[in-house]
N, C-alpha and C positions, 0 to 999 in steps of 0.2 A: 587119322592122327590129330587131335587137337592142337593147334599152333598159339601158344600164349607169349605175349611179348611183356617184359616186366622192365620198368624203368628204375633207376635206384637200386638195383638188385644185388650190390655189393655188402650191403650192410642192412640193420634195421627190418623194417617191415618189408621191404623189397626183396630182401634176402629171405626172409621167414616166408613169405608166400612163394619162392621159387621153389624152397626147401617141401612146401606143402604140396605143389603141385607136380613134383618131381616122380613119374612112375612111367614104367614101361608104356610105350604107344603113346607118349607126350612128347611134343617139342616145345622147347624152351628157348626163348630167344632172350638174352638176359643182356641188359645195358646199365652202365656207370661209367663214371669217368677214372676210377682207379683200376686198372687193367689186372693188378695182381691180386686185389681182393677178388676182383670179379672172376678170375679165373678159379680161386679157391671155392666160390661159391658153387661155379659150374661143374667142379671135381665132385662134391657132395650130390649135387643132383644127378651127375652120370652114374655114380655109386649106385643111388637108388633105382636105376633103370631107365632114366628120361634122357632123350636125345636133346643135346644142348648146344646154342651157337651164343657166342659172346658179341657182343658190340660194344667197345669201350668208346663211346660218343659223349660229348657235351651237350644235352638237350638243348643249351642256351644257341648253340649254332643251328638256325633254321634252315639253312639251305641244306648243310649235309643230313641234318636230320630227316627233313623230309624225303630226301633223295634216299636214305637207305631204307625208309619205311615203304616206299613204293617200290623198290627193288626186292625186298623181302617178301611183300605182296605178290610180287610177280612170280616169285619163286615158290612160294607156298602161302595160300591165304591165310590171314590173320583171323583166328576166331575170337580171340580175347586180348585186350589190352589195359593193362594196369599200369598207373602212372603214378608212381611212388616216389620219385625222385624230388627232394626239398631240402631247404636249409632253415636254420634256425632264425636267423635276423637278430634283432635285439641290440644291446650293446654291455660289453664287458664289465661296466662300472655299475650298471643299473641306470645310467643316463640316459640322453635323449640319443635315439638311434640317429648313425651319421647317414649323409647322404649317399655315401658309397655302399654302406651296408643295406639300406633300403632298396636301393634301385637292383642291387644284387640277388636280395631276396625276391623282390618282384620277377627279377629277370629268369631265375630258376624255378620258383614255385608257381608262377602262372603264367608267363611267356613260354618258359620252357615245356610246361604241361601241354600248349596249345600248339606247340612245334610237334609234338608227337600226335596230339588229338586230332588235329584237322585234316592230315593227310589220311589218316584212320577213316575219318567219317568219310571222305571222299571215296575210298576203295571199298569200305564196307556197304555203303550206300548203293554203289553201283553191283556189288554181288547180292546184296538184299537181305546180309546176315553180318551179325557180327556183335560185339560187346564192348564197351569201354568203360574203365573204372577210374573214377577220380578219388586220390586217396587224399583227403581234408583233414580237416580238425574242428573241434567243439568250440574253438576259438572264432570261427566263422559266426558263432552266435554271440558269443561273449568275448569280445576284442580283450586282447591282453594289453595294458598301457606299456609294458616293457616291450612288446614286439609289436607293434602298429603293421609295420609292413607284412610280416608273418600272417598276422589276423586278417589285413586286406586282402592278402593274396587266397586266403583259405575262404573268406567270404565271397570271393569273385568266382571262386572254382565250384561253391556251392550253388551260387544265381546261374552260372552259365552252364553246369552240368543239367542242372534242373530244367533248363530251358531247350537244352540240345535234348533231353530226354523226351520231350513232349514233340518236338519237331521232327525227331527221327524214328518215334516209333511206327507211323505208317509204311516206312521203309524197311523196316525188320532189324534194324538197329537199337540195341538196348544201351542207355547211358546208367550207370549207378555212380552216385557220391558218397564215400565214407567219410564220417565225421566222429572222429574217435578222440579220446580222453588220453592220458597219461599213459605212455608203453616205454617198456624198459628196453632202452636201445642207447646205442653209442651218443647218437644226437640227442636222444634225451637225458643223457647222463650229464649232458653239458649244463643244464638248468640246476641252479642252486636255490631252491625253493620248495615250498608244500606241492606234493603230487599225491592228491588222494585217489584211492580206488586205481591205482597205476595195475596194470597188466603187463604180462610178457609178450614178446612178438608172437612168439608161436600161439598162445591165445588168441591173440589178435588177428592173425593168420587165418586162423579156422573160422573165425566169426565173419571175417569180410567172406571168405570161401562159400560160406552157407549162405549169406545175403546175396551172394551174386547169383548162385544157382538157384534163388527165388525171385530173382530180378526186383531186389527191393529198390525202390526209388533211392530212399537215404538209409544207409547202413551205420547206425549210431550206436554207441556204446562207450562207456558204460550207462545204462539206463539213468540212472539217478544224477550222474553228471551231466548227461545231456538234457533233461527236464529241468534241472536248476539253470544251465546255460540258455534255455530258452525263455525261462523265467526272467532272466537278468534282462533281457531284452525289453520287455514291458515293465519291469519295475521302475519306480523313479529315481531320477539321475543321483540323490544323495545316498538311496539305497544301494545301488548299481555300485557307486564308488566303495561305499563300505564293506561289501560283499568282495569286491575285485581286489582291494589291498591284500586278502588273505592269498592271492595267488602271485603276489610279484617274486620276482626271481633276478638272479644274476647268472651270467654266462661265464664259466670257468676259464680264466685267462689262457691256459695250455690248449683249448680248443681252438683257437685263431691262427 
């Protein structure tokens, strides 16, 4: 029975991935902070035939998360860990991100991810197999001025993930990084601004799963936006600034 751990599984891409992988003969370990929403997703996955365990933990709690990952792995070894928990960052008025929000974003998106990933690496390396997926963003290539901490956290995940992929390959552990564009989720709907080539969470989940199945180093979509984001990093500053103006946004006040 494949064992799949998914963080941020109560909504958005994490929930869509849980539903995608939910089938008879699969054990899903679903993590999120909201036990009510997490239990609702777990019910859907059980109805599709999967065995489900819920872990309502805050990924920022390094000690608790590390202990739980090791305990889970001792009971039944993890085959795939998908790190999808994250927050937007930014400022409701489109102003400069506050210190509090910047650190909260980094603590969740980067430190929270590593709190799960590093114990998984230790356990999978000892076992000689396993797969880790870091869900990032195209903001890793084209940083959003309205969300500097979010962009920085996703750039760090991309660099860290690709470095780990090379380092862990000889030990039988696969690492994959997702860099995706706009996805229709509750978190994404908080953004008030242009969202070109936006896709549904279900379509995103299918694309991520296909990329993981073929062990792609970077799972990027949509392709047009991916290439535009990569090109932005090589463009002159004046051109990059001009292009990024179209991606300015604000965050709805009622999401705070």
